[in-house]
N, CA, C, O and CB atoms as a CASP TS submission, in Angstrom:
PFRMAT TS
TARGET T0000
AUTHOR 0000-0000-0000
METHOD Language model
MODEL 1
PARENT N/A
ATOM      1  N   MET     1     107.937  79.055 100.275  1.00  0.00           N
ATOM      2  CA  MET     1     106.738  78.446  99.779  1.00  0.00           C
ATOM      3  C   MET     1     105.847  79.559  99.227  1.00  0.00           C
ATOM      4  O   MET     1     105.659  80.588  99.876  1.00  0.00           O
ATOM      5  CB  MET     1     106.021  77.626 100.891  1.00  0.00           C
ATOM      6  N   LEU     2     105.323  79.359  98.077  1.00  0.00           N
ATOM      7  CA  LEU     2     104.424  80.319  97.447  1.00  0.00           C
ATOM      8  C   LEU     2     103.041  80.183  98.063  1.00  0.00           C
ATOM      9  O   LEU     2     102.443  79.107  98.028  1.00  0.00           O
ATOM     10  CB  LEU     2     104.367  80.108  95.911  1.00  0.00           C
ATOM     11  N   ILE     3     102.532  81.278  98.628  1.00  0.00           N
ATOM     12  CA  ILE     3     101.219  81.262  99.262  1.00  0.00           C
ATOM     13  C   ILE     3     100.145  81.734  98.295  1.00  0.00           C
ATOM     14  O   ILE     3      99.140  81.050  98.101  1.00  0.00           O
ATOM     15  CB  ILE     3     101.219  82.135 100.516  1.00  0.00           C
ATOM     16  N   GLU     4     100.351  82.906  97.682  1.00  0.00           N
ATOM     17  CA  GLU     4      99.363  83.426  96.749  1.00  0.00           C
ATOM     18  C   GLU     4      99.991  84.433  95.800  1.00  0.00           C
ATOM     19  O   GLU     4     101.119  84.883  95.998  1.00  0.00           O
ATOM     20  CB  GLU     4      98.204  84.063  97.503  1.00  0.00           C
ATOM     21  N   THR     5      99.241  84.774  94.774  1.00  0.00           N
ATOM     22  CA  THR     5      99.647  85.781  93.802  1.00  0.00           C
ATOM     23  C   THR     5      98.622  86.910  93.849  1.00  0.00           C
ATOM     24  O   THR     5      97.418  86.674  93.750  1.00  0.00           O
ATOM     25  CB  THR     5      99.765  85.174  92.355  1.00  0.00           C
ATOM     26  N   GLN     6      99.116  88.140  94.001  1.00  0.00           N
ATOM     27  CA  GLN     6      98.229  89.297  94.048  1.00  0.00           C
ATOM     28  C   GLN     6      98.462  90.164  92.826  1.00  0.00           C
ATOM     29  O   GLN     6      99.594  90.311  92.364  1.00  0.00           O
ATOM     30  CB  GLN     6      98.447  90.112  95.342  1.00  0.00           C
ATOM     31  N   LYS     7      97.392  90.734  92.306  1.00  0.00           N
ATOM     32  CA  LYS     7      97.486  91.635  91.164  1.00  0.00           C
ATOM     33  C   LYS     7      96.961  92.999  91.584  1.00  0.00           C
ATOM     34  O   LYS     7      95.931  93.100  92.250  1.00  0.00           O
ATOM     35  CB  LYS     7      96.693  91.083  89.937  1.00  0.00           C
ATOM     36  N   SER     8      97.670  94.038  91.195  1.00  0.00           N
ATOM     37  CA  SER     8      97.202  95.396  91.468  1.00  0.00           C
ATOM     38  C   SER     8      97.215  96.188  90.167  1.00  0.00           C
ATOM     39  O   SER     8      97.982  95.901  89.248  1.00  0.00           O
ATOM     40  CB  SER     8      98.085  96.091  92.554  1.00  0.00           C
ATOM     41  N   LEU     9      96.362  97.171  90.116  1.00  0.00           N
ATOM     42  CA  LEU     9      96.213  97.998  88.932  1.00  0.00           C
ATOM     43  C   LEU     9      96.352  99.453  89.351  1.00  0.00           C
ATOM     44  O   LEU     9      95.665  99.910  90.264  1.00  0.00           O
ATOM     45  CB  LEU     9      94.848  97.740  88.226  1.00  0.00           C
ATOM     46  N   LYS    10      97.243 100.182  88.681  1.00  0.00           N
ATOM     47  CA  LYS    10      97.432 101.596  88.950  1.00  0.00           C
ATOM     48  C   LYS    10      97.044 102.382  87.704  1.00  0.00           C
ATOM     49  O   LYS    10      97.447 102.044  86.591  1.00  0.00           O
ATOM     50  CB  LYS    10      98.899 101.898  89.370  1.00  0.00           C
ATOM     51  N   LEU    11      96.264 103.423  87.905  1.00  0.00           N
ATOM     52  CA  LEU    11      95.827 104.271  86.805  1.00  0.00           C
ATOM     53  C   LEU    11      96.639 105.564  86.815  1.00  0.00           C
ATOM     54  O   LEU    11      96.855 106.159  87.871  1.00  0.00           O
ATOM     55  CB  LEU    11      94.305 104.572  86.904  1.00  0.00           C
ATOM     56  N   PHE    12      97.083 105.989  85.646  1.00  0.00           N
ATOM     57  CA  PHE    12      97.883 107.199  85.498  1.00  0.00           C
ATOM     58  C   PHE    12      97.294 108.064  84.389  1.00  0.00           C
ATOM     59  O   PHE    12      96.543 107.588  83.538  1.00  0.00           O
ATOM     60  CB  PHE    12      99.363 106.851  85.196  1.00  0.00           C
ATOM     61  N   LYS    13      97.650 109.334  84.419  1.00  0.00           N
ATOM     62  CA  LYS    13      97.276 110.256  83.341  1.00  0.00           C
ATOM     63  C   LYS    13      98.540 110.934  82.846  1.00  0.00           C
ATOM     64  O   LYS    13      99.442 111.247  83.624  1.00  0.00           O
ATOM     65  CB  LYS    13      96.221 111.316  83.822  1.00  0.00           C
ATOM     66  N   ARG    14      98.590 111.153  81.549  1.00  0.00           N
ATOM     67  CA  ARG    14      99.725 111.878  80.978  1.00  0.00           C
ATOM     68  C   ARG    14      99.207 112.796  79.889  1.00  0.00           C
ATOM     69  O   ARG    14      98.132 112.588  79.327  1.00  0.00           O
ATOM     70  CB  ARG    14     100.802 110.902  80.416  1.00  0.00           C
ATOM     71  N   GLU    15      99.987 113.797  79.612  1.00  0.00           N
ATOM     72  CA  GLU    15      99.608 114.771  78.604  1.00  0.00           C
ATOM     73  C   GLU    15     100.454 114.551  77.359  1.00  0.00           C
ATOM     74  O   GLU    15     101.676 114.431  77.449  1.00  0.00           O
ATOM     75  CB  GLU    15      99.770 116.214  79.135  1.00  0.00           C
ATOM     76  N   SER    16      99.814 114.499  76.210  1.00  0.00           N
ATOM     77  CA  SER    16     100.534 114.288  74.954  1.00  0.00           C
ATOM     78  C   SER    16     101.185 115.592  74.496  1.00  0.00           C
ATOM     79  O   SER    16     101.021 116.640  75.122  1.00  0.00           O
ATOM     80  CB  SER    16      99.580 113.748  73.862  1.00  0.00           C
ATOM     81  N   LYS    17     101.910 115.508  73.413  1.00  0.00           N
ATOM     82  CA  LYS    17     102.564 116.697  72.859  1.00  0.00           C
ATOM     83  C   LYS    17     101.567 117.782  72.480  1.00  0.00           C
ATOM     84  O   LYS    17     101.859 118.975  72.558  1.00  0.00           O
ATOM     85  CB  LYS    17     103.387 116.319  71.645  1.00  0.00           C
ATOM     86  N   LEU    18     100.384 117.341  72.067  1.00  0.00           N
ATOM     87  CA  LEU    18      99.359 118.287  71.624  1.00  0.00           C
ATOM     88  C   LEU    18      98.474 118.784  72.770  1.00  0.00           C
ATOM     89  O   LEU    18      97.549 119.564  72.542  1.00  0.00           O
ATOM     90  CB  LEU    18      98.494 117.641  70.562  1.00  0.00           C
ATOM     91  N   GLY    19      98.749 118.345  73.988  1.00  0.00           N
ATOM     92  CA  GLY    19      97.987 118.805  75.142  1.00  0.00           C
ATOM     93  C   GLY    19      96.771 117.975  75.491  1.00  0.00           C
ATOM     94  O   GLY    19      95.985 118.365  76.354  1.00  0.00           O
ATOM     95  N   VAL    20      96.601 116.837  74.838  1.00  0.00           N
ATOM     96  CA  VAL    20      95.468 115.964  75.117  1.00  0.00           C
ATOM     97  C   VAL    20      95.846 115.041  76.279  1.00  0.00           C
ATOM     98  O   VAL    20      96.931 114.460  76.293  1.00  0.00           O
ATOM     99  CB  VAL    20      95.060 115.138  73.845  1.00  0.00           C
ATOM    100  N   ILE    21      94.944 114.915  77.246  1.00  0.00           N
ATOM    101  CA  ILE    21      95.187 114.054  78.408  1.00  0.00           C
ATOM    102  C   ILE    21      94.774 112.625  78.057  1.00  0.00           C
ATOM    103  O   ILE    21      93.668 112.386  77.574  1.00  0.00           O
ATOM    104  CB  ILE    21      94.405 114.567  79.667  1.00  0.00           C
ATOM    105  N   HIS    22      95.687 111.679  78.309  1.00  0.00           N
ATOM    106  CA  HIS    22      95.432 110.259  78.061  1.00  0.00           C
ATOM    107  C   HIS    22      95.506 109.499  79.377  1.00  0.00           C
ATOM    108  O   HIS    22      96.366 109.769  80.216  1.00  0.00           O
ATOM    109  CB  HIS    22      96.447 109.678  77.034  1.00  0.00           C
ATOM    110  N   ASN    23      94.603 108.551  79.548  1.00  0.00           N
ATOM    111  CA  ASN    23      94.632 107.661  80.705  1.00  0.00           C
ATOM    112  C   ASN    23      95.328 106.364  80.297  1.00  0.00           C
ATOM    113  O   ASN    23      95.119 105.849  79.198  1.00  0.00           O
ATOM    114  CB  ASN    23      93.186 107.380  81.245  1.00  0.00           C
ATOM    115  N   TYR    24      96.148 105.854  81.191  1.00  0.00           N
ATOM    116  CA  TYR    24      96.753 104.548  80.945  1.00  0.00           C
ATOM    117  C   TYR    24      96.892 103.815  82.263  1.00  0.00           C
ATOM    118  O   TYR    24      96.818 104.424  83.330  1.00  0.00           O
ATOM    119  CB  TYR    24      98.128 104.687  80.245  1.00  0.00           C
ATOM    120  N   ARG    25      97.092 102.521  82.193  1.00  0.00           N
ATOM    121  CA  ARG    25      97.162 101.710  83.401  1.00  0.00           C
ATOM    122  C   ARG    25      98.360 100.786  83.369  1.00  0.00           C
ATOM    123  O   ARG    25      98.848 100.408  82.304  1.00  0.00           O
ATOM    124  CB  ARG    25      95.889 100.904  83.577  1.00  0.00           C
ATOM    125  N   ARG    26      98.821 100.432  84.543  1.00  0.00           N
ATOM    126  CA  ARG    26      99.930  99.504  84.707  1.00  0.00           C
ATOM    127  C   ARG    26      99.506  98.399  85.676  1.00  0.00           C
ATOM    128  O   ARG    26      98.949  98.665  86.741  1.00  0.00           O
ATOM    129  CB  ARG    26     101.207 100.241  85.221  1.00  0.00           C
ATOM    130  N   HIS    27      99.777  97.180  85.288  1.00  0.00           N
ATOM    131  CA  HIS    27      99.482  96.030  86.132  1.00  0.00           C
ATOM    132  C   HIS    27     100.745  95.633  86.878  1.00  0.00           C
ATOM    133  O   HIS    27     101.837  95.631  86.310  1.00  0.00           O
ATOM    134  CB  HIS    27      98.936  94.842  85.294  1.00  0.00           C
ATOM    135  N   LYS    28     100.594  95.300  88.138  1.00  0.00           N
ATOM    136  CA  LYS    28     101.728  94.870  88.948  1.00  0.00           C
ATOM    137  C   LYS    28     101.346  93.549  89.602  1.00  0.00           C
ATOM    138  O   LYS    28     100.278  93.437  90.204  1.00  0.00           O
ATOM    139  CB  LYS    28     102.118  95.952  90.024  1.00  0.00           C
ATOM    140  N   ILE    29     102.208  92.559  89.486  1.00  0.00           N
ATOM    141  CA  ILE    29     101.957  91.250  90.087  1.00  0.00           C
ATOM    142  C   ILE    29     102.940  91.059  91.234  1.00  0.00           C
ATOM    143  O   ILE    29     104.148  91.235  91.076  1.00  0.00           O
ATOM    144  CB  ILE    29     102.089  90.097  89.031  1.00  0.00           C
ATOM    145  N   VAL    30     102.393  90.693  92.397  1.00  0.00           N
ATOM    146  CA  VAL    30     103.191  90.507  93.604  1.00  0.00           C
ATOM    147  C   VAL    30     102.974  89.087  94.103  1.00  0.00           C
ATOM    148  O   VAL    30     101.841  88.616  94.195  1.00  0.00           O
ATOM    149  CB  VAL    30     102.816  91.555  94.704  1.00  0.00           C
ATOM    150  N   TYR    31     104.075  88.409  94.426  1.00  0.00           N
ATOM    151  CA  TYR    31     103.992  87.071  95.006  1.00  0.00           C
ATOM    152  C   TYR    31     104.123  87.177  96.517  1.00  0.00           C
ATOM    153  O   TYR    31     104.988  87.891  97.024  1.00  0.00           O
ATOM    154  CB  TYR    31     105.088  86.136  94.422  1.00  0.00           C
ATOM    155  N   VAL    32     103.258  86.460  97.237  1.00  0.00           N
ATOM    156  CA  VAL    32     103.344  86.369  98.691  1.00  0.00           C
ATOM    157  C   VAL    32     103.997  85.029  98.998  1.00  0.00           C
ATOM    158  O   VAL    32     103.470  83.975  98.643  1.00  0.00           O
ATOM    159  CB  VAL    32     101.920  86.504  99.384  1.00  0.00           C
ATOM    160  N   LEU    33     105.143  85.080  99.656  1.00  0.00           N
ATOM    161  CA  LEU    33     105.931  83.880  99.934  1.00  0.00           C
ATOM    162  C   LEU    33     106.094  83.679 101.430  1.00  0.00           C
ATOM    163  O   LEU    33     105.991  84.625 102.211  1.00  0.00           O
ATOM    164  CB  LEU    33     107.304  83.969  99.262  1.00  0.00           C
ATOM    165  N   LYS    34     106.346  82.450 101.818  1.00  0.00           N
ATOM    166  CA  LYS    34     106.626  82.114 103.211  1.00  0.00           C
ATOM    167  C   LYS    34     108.058  81.619 103.285  1.00  0.00           C
ATOM    168  O   LYS    34     108.450  80.708 102.556  1.00  0.00           O
ATOM    169  CB  LYS    34     105.623  81.040 103.763  1.00  0.00           C
ATOM    170  N   CYS    35     108.837  82.226 104.174  1.00  0.00           N
ATOM    171  CA  CYS    35     110.255  81.878 104.314  1.00  0.00           C
ATOM    172  C   CYS    35     110.396  80.458 104.848  1.00  0.00           C
ATOM    173  O   CYS    35     109.724  80.075 105.806  1.00  0.00           O
ATOM    174  CB  CYS    35     110.977  82.878 105.250  1.00  0.00           C
ATOM    175  N   ASN    36     111.269  79.685 104.225  1.00  0.00           N
ATOM    176  CA  ASN    36     111.512  78.311 104.679  1.00  0.00           C
ATOM    177  C   ASN    36     112.374  78.274 105.937  1.00  0.00           C
ATOM    178  O   ASN    36     112.401  77.263 106.638  1.00  0.00           O
ATOM    179  CB  ASN    36     112.182  77.499 103.571  1.00  0.00           C
ATOM    180  N   GLY    37     113.079  79.368 106.230  1.00  0.00           N
ATOM    181  CA  GLY    37     113.936  79.407 107.409  1.00  0.00           C
ATOM    182  C   GLY    37     113.196  79.810 108.666  1.00  0.00           C
ATOM    183  O   GLY    37     113.153  79.048 109.633  1.00  0.00           O
ATOM    184  N   CYS    38     112.599  81.026 108.665  1.00  0.00           N
ATOM    185  CA  CYS    38     111.984  81.561 109.883  1.00  0.00           C
ATOM    186  C   CYS    38     110.456  81.595 109.822  1.00  0.00           C
ATOM    187  O   CYS    38     109.818  82.055 110.769  1.00  0.00           O
ATOM    188  CB  CYS    38     112.504  82.954 110.144  1.00  0.00           C
ATOM    189  N   LYS    39     109.863  81.123 108.742  1.00  0.00           N
ATOM    190  CA  LYS    39     108.409  81.012 108.566  1.00  0.00           C
ATOM    191  C   LYS    39     107.680  82.358 108.545  1.00  0.00           C
ATOM    192  O   LYS    39     106.476  82.393 108.799  1.00  0.00           O
ATOM    193  CB  LYS    39     107.838  80.165 109.664  1.00  0.00           C
ATOM    194  N   THR    40     108.361  83.455 108.254  1.00  0.00           N
ATOM    195  CA  THR    40     107.686  84.741 108.117  1.00  0.00           C
ATOM    196  C   THR    40     107.156  84.883 106.688  1.00  0.00           C
ATOM    197  O   THR    40     107.651  84.248 105.756  1.00  0.00           O
ATOM    198  CB  THR    40     108.650  85.914 108.471  1.00  0.00           C
ATOM    199  N   ILE    41     106.145  85.725 106.543  1.00  0.00           N
ATOM    200  CA  ILE    41     105.544  85.957 105.239  1.00  0.00           C
ATOM    201  C   ILE    41     106.092  87.259 104.678  1.00  0.00           C
ATOM    202  O   ILE    41     106.133  88.269 105.381  1.00  0.00           O
ATOM    203  CB  ILE    41     103.992  85.997 105.331  1.00  0.00           C
ATOM    204  N   PHE    42     106.518  87.244 103.401  1.00  0.00           N
ATOM    205  CA  PHE    42     107.047  88.425 102.757  1.00  0.00           C
ATOM    206  C   PHE    42     106.546  88.491 101.328  1.00  0.00           C
ATOM    207  O   PHE    42     106.112  87.490 100.757  1.00  0.00           O
ATOM    208  CB  PHE    42     108.577  88.432 102.798  1.00  0.00           C
ATOM    209  N   LYS    43     106.613  89.709 100.751  1.00  0.00           N
ATOM    210  CA  LYS    43     106.135  89.935  99.387  1.00  0.00           C
ATOM    211  C   LYS    43     107.298  90.328  98.500  1.00  0.00           C
ATOM    212  O   LYS    43     108.257  90.963  98.939  1.00  0.00           O
ATOM    213  CB  LYS    43     105.040  91.022  99.354  1.00  0.00           C
ATOM    214  N   ILE    44     107.189  89.930  97.227  1.00  0.00           N
ATOM    215  CA  ILE    44     108.209  90.293  96.248  1.00  0.00           C
ATOM    216  C   ILE    44     107.510  90.466  94.890  1.00  0.00           C
ATOM    217  O   ILE    44     106.583  89.725  94.564  1.00  0.00           O
ATOM    218  CB  ILE    44     109.356  89.201  96.175  1.00  0.00           C
ATOM    219  N   THR    45     107.962  91.442  94.115  1.00  0.00           N
ATOM    220  CA  THR    45     107.345  91.687  92.811  1.00  0.00           C
ATOM    221  C   THR    45     107.770  90.608  91.812  1.00  0.00           C
ATOM    222  O   THR    45     108.786  89.935  91.991  1.00  0.00           O
ATOM    223  CB  THR    45     107.728  93.091  92.283  1.00  0.00           C
ATOM    224  N   ARG    46     106.978  90.466  90.776  1.00  0.00           N
ATOM    225  CA  ARG    46     107.244  89.425  89.779  1.00  0.00           C
ATOM    226  C   ARG    46     108.567  89.651  89.068  1.00  0.00           C
ATOM    227  O   ARG    46     109.275  88.694  88.757  1.00  0.00           O
ATOM    228  CB  ARG    46     106.118  89.371  88.759  1.00  0.00           C
ATOM    229  N   SER    47     108.906  90.900  88.811  1.00  0.00           N
ATOM    230  CA  SER    47     110.145  91.176  88.087  1.00  0.00           C
ATOM    231  C   SER    47     111.379  90.742  88.872  1.00  0.00           C
ATOM    232  O   SER    47     112.383  90.355  88.273  1.00  0.00           O
ATOM    233  CB  SER    47     110.239  92.654  87.763  1.00  0.00           C
ATOM    234  N   LYS    48     111.322  90.800  90.192  1.00  0.00           N
ATOM    235  CA  LYS    48     112.457  90.374  91.019  1.00  0.00           C
ATOM    236  C   LYS    48     112.375  88.914  91.419  1.00  0.00           C
ATOM    237  O   LYS    48     113.353  88.345  91.904  1.00  0.00           O
ATOM    238  CB  LYS    48     112.541  91.225  92.259  1.00  0.00           C
ATOM    239  N   ALA    49     111.220  88.306  91.222  1.00  0.00           N
ATOM    240  CA  ALA    49     111.006  86.942  91.706  1.00  0.00           C
ATOM    241  C   ALA    49     111.220  85.871  90.652  1.00  0.00           C
ATOM    242  O   ALA    49     111.031  84.692  90.953  1.00  0.00           O
ATOM    243  CB  ALA    49     109.627  86.817  92.246  1.00  0.00           C
ATOM    244  N   ASP    50     111.603  86.216  89.440  1.00  0.00           N
ATOM    245  CA  ASP    50     111.763  85.200  88.395  1.00  0.00           C
ATOM    246  C   ASP    50     112.776  84.136  88.791  1.00  0.00           C
ATOM    247  O   ASP    50     112.554  82.949  88.551  1.00  0.00           O
ATOM    248  CB  ASP    50     112.190  85.853  87.088  1.00  0.00           C
ATOM    249  N   LYS    51     113.886  84.550  89.396  1.00  0.00           N
ATOM    250  CA  LYS    51     114.906  83.587  89.832  1.00  0.00           C
ATOM    251  C   LYS    51     114.424  82.817  91.050  1.00  0.00           C
ATOM    252  O   LYS    51     114.665  81.615  91.160  1.00  0.00           O
ATOM    253  CB  LYS    51     116.233  84.304  90.149  1.00  0.00           C
ATOM    254  N   ILE    52     113.751  83.492  91.959  1.00  0.00           N
ATOM    255  CA  ILE    52     113.310  82.865  93.206  1.00  0.00           C
ATOM    256  C   ILE    52     112.211  81.838  92.947  1.00  0.00           C
ATOM    257  O   ILE    52     112.179  80.789  93.591  1.00  0.00           O
ATOM    258  CB  ILE    52     112.814  83.929  94.194  1.00  0.00           C
ATOM    259  N   LYS    53     111.318  82.131  92.018  1.00  0.00           N
ATOM    260  CA  LYS    53     110.179  81.255  91.765  1.00  0.00           C
ATOM    261  C   LYS    53     110.618  79.881  91.269  1.00  0.00           C
ATOM    262  O   LYS    53     109.938  78.889  91.534  1.00  0.00           O
ATOM    263  CB  LYS    53     109.245  81.893  90.755  1.00  0.00           C
ATOM    264  N   GLN    54     111.737  79.803  90.557  1.00  0.00           N
ATOM    265  CA  GLN    54     112.196  78.533  90.021  1.00  0.00           C
ATOM    266  C   GLN    54     112.825  77.649  91.108  1.00  0.00           C
ATOM    267  O   GLN    54     112.880  76.428  90.965  1.00  0.00           O
ATOM    268  CB  GLN    54     113.198  78.776  88.901  1.00  0.00           C
ATOM    269  N   GLU    55     113.294  78.273  92.188  1.00  0.00           N
ATOM    270  CA  GLU    55     113.895  77.501  93.271  1.00  0.00           C
ATOM    271  C   GLU    55     112.801  76.876  94.125  1.00  0.00           C
ATOM    272  O   GLU    55     111.668  77.357  94.145  1.00  0.00           O
ATOM    273  CB  GLU    55     114.817  78.391  94.135  1.00  0.00           C
ATOM    274  N   LYS    56     113.144  75.803  94.830  1.00  0.00           N
ATOM    275  CA  LYS    56     112.155  75.150  95.671  1.00  0.00           C
ATOM    276  C   LYS    56     112.107  75.750  97.070  1.00  0.00           C
ATOM    277  O   LYS    56     111.084  75.643  97.747  1.00  0.00           O
ATOM    278  CB  LYS    56     112.445  73.672  95.756  1.00  0.00           C
ATOM    279  N   LYS    57     113.193  76.379  97.517  1.00  0.00           N
ATOM    280  CA  LYS    57     113.232  76.997  98.837  1.00  0.00           C
ATOM    281  C   LYS    57     113.241  78.509  98.678  1.00  0.00           C
ATOM    282  O   LYS    57     113.926  79.046  97.807  1.00  0.00           O
ATOM    283  CB  LYS    57     114.469  76.520  99.641  1.00  0.00           C
ATOM    284  N   HIS    58     112.475  79.194  99.527  1.00  0.00           N
ATOM    285  CA  HIS    58     112.384  80.650  99.478  1.00  0.00           C
ATOM    286  C   HIS    58     112.832  81.214 100.814  1.00  0.00           C
ATOM    287  O   HIS    58     112.406  80.741 101.867  1.00  0.00           O
ATOM    288  CB  HIS    58     110.940  81.114  99.138  1.00  0.00           C
ATOM    289  N   PHE    59     113.694  82.227 100.775  1.00  0.00           N
ATOM    290  CA  PHE    59     114.202  82.832 101.997  1.00  0.00           C
ATOM    291  C   PHE    59     113.978  84.336 101.979  1.00  0.00           C
ATOM    292  O   PHE    59     114.134  84.979 100.942  1.00  0.00           O
ATOM    293  CB  PHE    59     115.687  82.517 102.177  1.00  0.00           C
ATOM    294  N   CYS    60     113.610  84.900 103.137  1.00  0.00           N
ATOM    295  CA  CYS    60     113.435  86.342 103.246  1.00  0.00           C
ATOM    296  C   CYS    60     114.811  87.004 103.327  1.00  0.00           C
ATOM    297  O   CYS    60     115.830  86.313 103.334  1.00  0.00           O
ATOM    298  CB  CYS    60     112.567  86.708 104.488  1.00  0.00           C
ATOM    299  N   GLY    61     114.846  88.332 103.387  1.00  0.00           N
ATOM    300  CA  GLY    61     116.114  89.072 103.408  1.00  0.00           C
ATOM    301  C   GLY    61     116.969  88.760 104.629  1.00  0.00           C
ATOM    302  O   GLY    61     118.195  88.731 104.526  1.00  0.00           O
ATOM    303  N   LYS    62     116.353  88.529 105.774  1.00  0.00           N
ATOM    304  CA  LYS    62     117.104  88.235 107.008  1.00  0.00           C
ATOM    305  C   LYS    62     117.798  86.878 106.930  1.00  0.00           C
ATOM    306  O   LYS    62     118.976  86.752 107.265  1.00  0.00           O
ATOM    307  CB  LYS    62     116.166  88.268 108.226  1.00  0.00           C
ATOM    308  N   CYS    63     117.058  85.871 106.485  1.00  0.00           N
ATOM    309  CA  CYS    63     117.611  84.517 106.415  1.00  0.00           C
ATOM    310  C   CYS    63     118.593  84.372 105.249  1.00  0.00           C
ATOM    311  O   CYS    63     119.538  83.589 105.337  1.00  0.00           O
ATOM    312  CB  CYS    63     116.479  83.491 106.278  1.00  0.00           C
ATOM    313  N   LYS    64     118.384  85.108 104.171  1.00  0.00           N
ATOM    314  CA  LYS    64     119.268  85.018 103.024  1.00  0.00           C
ATOM    315  C   LYS    64     120.656  85.539 103.364  1.00  0.00           C
ATOM    316  O   LYS    64     121.657  85.023 102.866  1.00  0.00           O
ATOM    317  CB  LYS    64     118.689  85.788 101.847  1.00  0.00           C
ATOM    318  N   SER    65     120.717  86.565 104.214  1.00  0.00           N
ATOM    319  CA  SER    65     122.017  87.116 104.591  1.00  0.00           C
ATOM    320  C   SER    65     122.788  86.163 105.509  1.00  0.00           C
ATOM    321  O   SER    65     124.014  86.245 105.580  1.00  0.00           O
ATOM    322  CB  SER    65     121.833  88.471 105.278  1.00  0.00           C
ATOM    323  N   LYS    66     122.101  85.268 106.207  1.00  0.00           N
ATOM    324  CA  LYS    66     122.764  84.304 107.087  1.00  0.00           C
ATOM    325  C   LYS    66     123.368  83.131 106.314  1.00  0.00           C
ATOM    326  O   LYS    66     124.314  82.500 106.784  1.00  0.00           O
ATOM    327  CB  LYS    66     121.777  83.783 108.119  1.00  0.00           C
ATOM    328  N   CYS    67     122.827  82.839 105.136  1.00  0.00           N
ATOM    329  CA  CYS    67     123.302  81.697 104.335  1.00  0.00           C
ATOM    330  C   CYS    67     124.676  81.931 103.767  1.00  0.00           C
ATOM    331  O   CYS    67     125.213  81.068 103.073  1.00  0.00           O
ATOM    332  CB  CYS    67     122.341  81.407 103.208  1.00  0.00           C
TER
END
């Protein structure tokens, strides 16, 4: 079961070829899910959750290995 969606922002600095420092940011979206088997709460990133989000039942790593 999907409980909530969390967004985080990470700031980074990099140096260009000419030596100029540039700031850039990356957004990360994390889904907080509740396992349908053991009722524990676990987190998974959006990039790994695309397949899981479409399913109606969500299982954590422990319960998924038992299936």
